[in-house]
C-alpha positions in Angstrom: -33.2 20.4 24.6 -29.4 19.1 24.3 -30.5 15.1 24.5 -32.9 15.6 21.6 -29.9 17.3 20.4 -27.5 14.3 21.0 -29.5 11.7 20.2 -30.2 13.7 16.5 -26.6 13.9 16.1 -26.4 9.9 16.9 -28.8 8.8 14.5 -28.5 11.0 11.8 -27.5 8.1 9.5 -30.6 6.1 10.3 -32.8 9.6 9.7 -31.0 10.1 6.2 -31.6 6.8 5.3 -35.3 6.4 5.8 -36.1 9.9 4.3 -34.4 8.4 1.5 -36.3 5.8 1.3 -39.3 7.5 1.4 -38.2 9.8 -1.3 -38.0 6.9 -3.3 -41.0 4.8 -2.8 -43.4 8.6 -3.7 -41.0 8.7 -6.4 -41.8 5.1 -8.0 -45.0 5.1 -6.7 -46.2 8.7 -8.2 -44.8 7.5 -11.8 -47.1 3.8 -11.2 -49.4 6.4 -10.7 -49.2 7.8 -13.4 -48.6 6.0 -15.9 -49.6 1.7 -16.3 -46.7 -0.3 -18.0 -43.6 -0.8 -16.1 -42.0 1.0 -20.0 -43.9 4.0 -19.7 -42.4 4.0 -15.9 -38.8 3.4 -16.6 -39.0 5.9 -19.5 -40.5 8.7 -17.1 -38.0 8.6 -14.6 -34.9 8.1 -16.6 -35.6 11.8 -18.0 -37.1 13.2 -15.0 -34.0 15.2 -13.7 -36.0 15.8 -10.1 -36.6 11.5 -10.1 -33.0 10.5 -11.3 -31.3 12.6 -8.3 -33.5 11.0 -5.6 -32.8 7.6 -8.0 -29.1 8.5 -7.8 -28.7 9.5 -4.0 -31.1 6.2 -2.6 -28.3 4.5 -4.9 -25.6 6.2 -2.6 -27.4 5.4 0.0 -27.5 1.4 -0.7 -23.8 1.3 -1.7 -23.0 2.6 1.9 -24.8 0.3 3.8 -23.5 -2.4 0.7 -20.3 -1.4 2.4 -21.3 -0.5 5.6 -21.6 -4.3 5.8 -18.5 -5.6 3.7 -16.4 -4.0 6.0 -17.9 -5.1 9.2 -17.5 -8.9 7.2 -13.6 -8.4 6.0 -12.7 -5.7 8.6 -14.8 -5.9 11.4 -14.7 -2.0 13.0 -11.9 0.5 11.9 -9.5 2.1 13.4 -9.2 5.3 13.2 -6.1 5.9 11.7 -7.8 3.9 8.9 -11.0 6.2 8.6 -8.7 9.2 8.4 -6.2 7.6 5.8 -9.4 6.6 3.9 -11.3 10.1 3.6 -8.2 11.3 3.2 -7.4 9.1 0.1 -11.2 9.3 -1.2 -11.0 12.8 -1.5 -7.7 12.9 -3.1 -9.0 10.4 -5.8 -12.0 12.4 -6.3 -10.6 15.4 -6.7 -8.1 13.8 -9.2 -10.9 12.1 -10.9 -12.4 15.6 -11.6 -9.8 16.4 -13.6 -9.6 13.4 -15.8 -14.0 13.9 -16.5 -12.8 17.3 -18.2 -10.6 15.1 -21.1 -14.0 12.5 -21.5 -16.6 15.0 -21.1 -18.6 13.4 -24.2 -18.4 10.0 -22.3 -20.2 11.6 -19.5 -23.3 10.0 -19.1 -25.0 7.8 -16.4 -23.4 4.6 -17.2 -19.9 6.9 -16.7 -20.9 7.8 -13.3 -22.2 4.1 -12.2 -18.7 2.6 -12.8 -17.2 5.3 -11.2 -19.4 4.8 -8.2 -17.9 1.4 -8.1 -14.7 1.9 -9.3 -14.5 4.2 -5.8 -16.2 1.1 -4.1 -13.5 -1.1 -4.8 -11.1 1.3 -4.3 -12.1 1.7 -1.0 -11.6 -1.9 0.3 -8.7 -2.0 -1.9 -7.1 0.7 0.5 -8.4 -1.0 3.6 -6.8 -4.4 2.5 -3.2 -2.3 2.3 -4.0 -1.0 5.9 -4.7 -4.4 7.6 -1.7 -6.6 5.6 0.9 -3.0 7.1 -0.3 -3.5 10.7 0.2 -7.4 10.5 4.1 -5.9 11.7 2.6 -4.5 15.0 1.3 -7.8 15.7 3.2 -9.7 18.6 3.7 -13.6 18.0 2.0 -15.5 16.9 0.5 -13.0 14.8 -3.5 -12.1 14.3 -6.0 -14.8 14.6 -7.3 -17.2 11.9 -10.2 -15.5 10.9 -7.7 -12.6 10.3 -5.7 -15.0 7.5 -9.7 -15.9 6.2 -10.7 -12.8 6.1 -8.0 -11.3 3.8 -6.8 -13.9 1.9 -11.2 -14.5 0.7 -10.8 -10.5 0.3 -7.9 -10.5 -2.1 -9.6 -13.3 -4.4 -12.4 -10.8 -4.7 -10.8 -8.2 -5.5 -8.4 -9.6 -7.5 -11.2 -11.1 -9.9 -13.0 -8.5 -9.9 -10.5 -6.3 -10.9 -9.4 -8.8 -13.4 -13.3 -8.3 -15.0 -13.0 -4.9 -15.3 -10.3 -5.1 -16.7 -11.5 -6.8 -19.4 -14.5 -5.6 -20.1 -12.8 -1.8 -20.1 -10.3 -3.4 -22.9 -12.8 -5.0 -24.6 -15.4 -1.7 -25.0 -12.0 0.2 -26.0 -11.4 -2.0 -28.7 -15.0 -2.3 -30.3 -16.1 0.9 -29.7 -12.7 3.2 -29.9 -10.3 4.9 -27.3 -13.3 6.8 -24.9 -13.8 7.1 -21.1 -13.5 3.5 -20.7 -9.5 4.1 -21.1 -9.3 5.6 -17.9 -11.2 2.5 -16.0 -8.8 0.2 -17.9 -5.7 2.1 -16.3 -7.1 2.3 -12.7 -8.5 -1.4 -12.6 -4.9 -2.5 -13.8 -3.1 -0.1 -11.1 -5.8 -1.7 -8.5 -4.2 -5.2 -9.9 -0.7 -4.2 -8.7 -1.8 -2.6 -5.9 -3.3 -5.8 -4.7 -0.7 -7.7 -5.8 2.3 -5.2 -3.5 -0.5 -6.3 -0.5 -0.6 -9.8 -1.0 3.4 -10.1 -1.5 4.0 -8.7 1.6 0.9 -10.5 3.3 2.9 -14.0 2.7 6.0 -12.1 3.4 5.0 -11.9 7.7 3.4 -14.9 7.4 7.2 -16.5 6.7 8.4 -14.5 9.2 5.7 -15.6 11.5 6.5 -18.9 11.0 10.6 -18.4 10.8 10.1 -17.2 14.6 8.0 -20.4 15.5 10.6 -22.2 14.6 13.0 -20.3 16.2 11.6 -19.5 19.5 8.4 -17.5 19.1 8.2 -14.8 21.1 12.2 -14.7 21.9 13.2 -15.3 17.8 15.7 -13.1 16.2 14.6 -10.6 13.5 14.5 -11.6 10.1 17.5 -9.9 9.0 16.8 -9.9 4.5 12.8 -8.8 5.2 13.1 -4.7 4.4 15.6 -5.3 1.2 12.5 -7.7 0.5 10.1 -4.8 1.1 12.5 -3.0 -1.0 12.1 -5.3 -3.4 8.5 -5.6 -3.7 8.0 -2.1 -3.7 10.0 -1.6 -6.6 8.2 -4.7 -8.6 5.0 -2.4 -7.8 5.9 1.0 -8.7 7.3 -0.4 -12.4 4.4 -2.0 -13.3 2.6 1.4 -12.1 4.6 3.2 -14.1 4.3 0.7 -17.2 0.6 1.1 -16.6 1.0 5.1 -16.4 2.7 5.4 -19.4 0.5 3.1 -21.3 -2.2 5.5 -20.6 -0.7 8.5 -21.1 0.8 8.1 -24.4 -2.4 6.6 -25.2 -4.7 9.6 -23.9 -2.3 11.9 -25.5 -2.6 10.6 -28.6 -6.4 10.9 -28.9 -7.4 13.6 -26.8 -3.9 15.9 -26.0 -1.9 16.5 -23.0 -3.6 15.2 -20.2 -2.5 17.3 -17.0 -4.2 15.7 -14.8 -1.6 12.5 -15.6 2.0 14.3 -15.8 1.7 14.1 -11.7 0.9 10.8 -11.2 3.0 9.7 -14.3 6.2 11.8 -11.9 6.0 10.9 -9.1 5.5 7.0 -9.7 8.9 7.2 -12.1 10.6 9.5 -9.6 9.6 7.0 -6.9 11.3 3.8 -8.9 14.0 6.2 -10.4 14.8 6.4 -6.6 14.4 3.2 -5.4 16.6 2.2 -8.4 19.2 4.0 -7.4 19.3 3.0 -3.8 19.6 -0.3 -4.7 22.8 0.3 -6.3 23.8 2.4 -3.7 23.4 0.2 -1.1 25.1 -3.0 -3.2 27.6 -1.4 -3.4 28.0 0.0 0.0 27.6 -3.5 1.3 29.3 -5.1 -1.1 31.8 -7.2 0.4 30.9 -5.4 4.0 32.8 -7.9 6.4 36.7 -6.7 4.3 35.2 -3.0 3.4 34.3 -2.5 7.3 36.7 -3.7 9.5 36.2 -5.1 12.9 35.7 -2.4 16.2 38.7 -3.5 18.7 37.9 -3.4 21.9 40.6 -0.7 22.7 38.7 1.0 19.7 35.2 0.8 21.7 36.7 1.6 25.3 37.9 4.8 23.3 34.6 5.5 22.6 32.5 7.6 25.3 29.6 5.8 25.0 29.8 1.8 23.3 25.8 2.1 22.2 24.9 1.5 19.0 23.0 5.0 17.8 21.2 3.6 15.7 19.6 0.5 17.5 21.0 1.4 20.6 22.3 -1.5 22.8 25.2 -1.9 23.8 28.5 -3.0 21.5 31.0 -5.6 22.8 33.6 -6.7 21.0 34.2 -10.0 18.6 37.0 -11.9 19.9 40.3 -11.5 18.2 40.4 -15.4 17.6 37.5 -14.9 16.1 38.3 -12.3 14.3 41.5 -14.4 12.8 38.7 -17.4 11.5 37.2 -15.0 10.4 40.0 -13.0 7.5 40.6 -16.1 5.5 37.0 -16.7 5.1 34.4 -15.3 2.1 32.0 -12.6 3.1 29.3 -15.2 3.6 31.7 -17.7 5.8 32.8 -14.8 7.8 29.3 -13.8 8.5 28.4 -17.2 9.7 31.3 -17.6 11.7 30.9 -13.6 13.4 27.4 -14.9 14.3 27.9 -18.8 15.4 27.0 -18.1 18.9 23.3 -16.7 18.2 20.8 -17.3 15.3 20.1 -14.4 15.0 21.2 -10.2 12.9 25.2 -9.9 13.5 25.4 -7.3 15.9 29.6 -7.6 15.3 30.4 -3.9 15.7 32.1 -2.1 12.4 33.6 1.0 11.8 33.2 2.6 9.0 36.0 5.2 7.4 35.2 8.5 9.4 35.5 6.1 12.8 32.6 5.7 14.0 31.2 1.9 15.3 27.8 0.5 14.4 26.8 -3.1 14.5 27.1 -4.7 11.6 23.4 -5.6 10.9 22.1 -2.1 12.2 24.5 -0.6 9.5 23.3 -3.3 7.0 20.2 -1.8 7.4 20.5 2.2 8.3 22.8 1.4 4.3 19.3 0.7 2.4 18.0 3.9 3.2 21.1 6.1 3.4 24.5 6.0 2.2 25.7 8.3 4.9 27.5 8.0 8.7 24.3 7.8 10.8 26.6 10.2 12.9 28.5 12.8 10.6 26.8 12.3 7.3 30.1 11.4 5.8 29.5 8.6 2.2 31.1 5.2 3.8 32.1 4.1 0.7 35.7 5.9 -0.5 37.1 7.5 -3.2 
């Protein structure tokens, strides 16, 4: 009995597919037997609730099989983390969309359901592409294989083209027929276009890092100091584009349907993310402006007075810069001083810097930390003097 149960569990998808195909063929055969021409058969199938349910189930099965085939073509086997995130994002999107459907309940019909199913289908590939691009940073040099790059570039082109076509279709339908459910799809595809551009920008950045490493020793190449800031700018631009789309959709729905409760959360979270990144960018520039003069180099005596010379950010030992190099850098511009302090190596600036509170960290470690917070990593005191 246990082997039979295990076999049933392992083949449940195959059994579901077989039963769905049999039910669909039986429904169509029954309609063909009762009606003599194609038009009559089509009318019967479209008006019979039982037939529509069977055909909808078959359409769902076809979408699953198509998605499975495309997944193997563009991604291969999915990681457990990707599957879990895909389920979570799908469930969240479906539940939020059910609230949006209450606004456009007069437009809720079979074409609307088909459009929504296709939107969800396309969104799943956008989510998977974003996860794969994000995982590029965990792949050691020389990076992902050539097949990965072919897949990602092809997928991006297809998804962006589909997003653009569907966006144009939704906008033209709205302009021709007036404001309706198509506004929802127009906003969703505009958001997807912004997300696809975000993924491609991060993919390009990762490729630039690989090329930079190839020119600087391969696996032993120094880290790219400014990559995190470029990612920050990409996310900032993406949040701005999404905020514009959400606000436009919010104003349109508010004008024609009343207050869209389902949009308040998205508008609020996107606006908070954008304004938070913008404030963090201003604070970061204030904290890192003229870092070489604002935060003096730690001397050997100051490092020796510490109980532990380890930088708590990177967990590496700190070594004082020679005095002659310090003196040479004091009369130079910040960029020249940083280059002089880092002349012995083509990599992150590891000059020990002392904050106003007295704690000491590597130059590059401190700058990376200030991208996220403008306070001392040890005592949490603000790094900017009043």
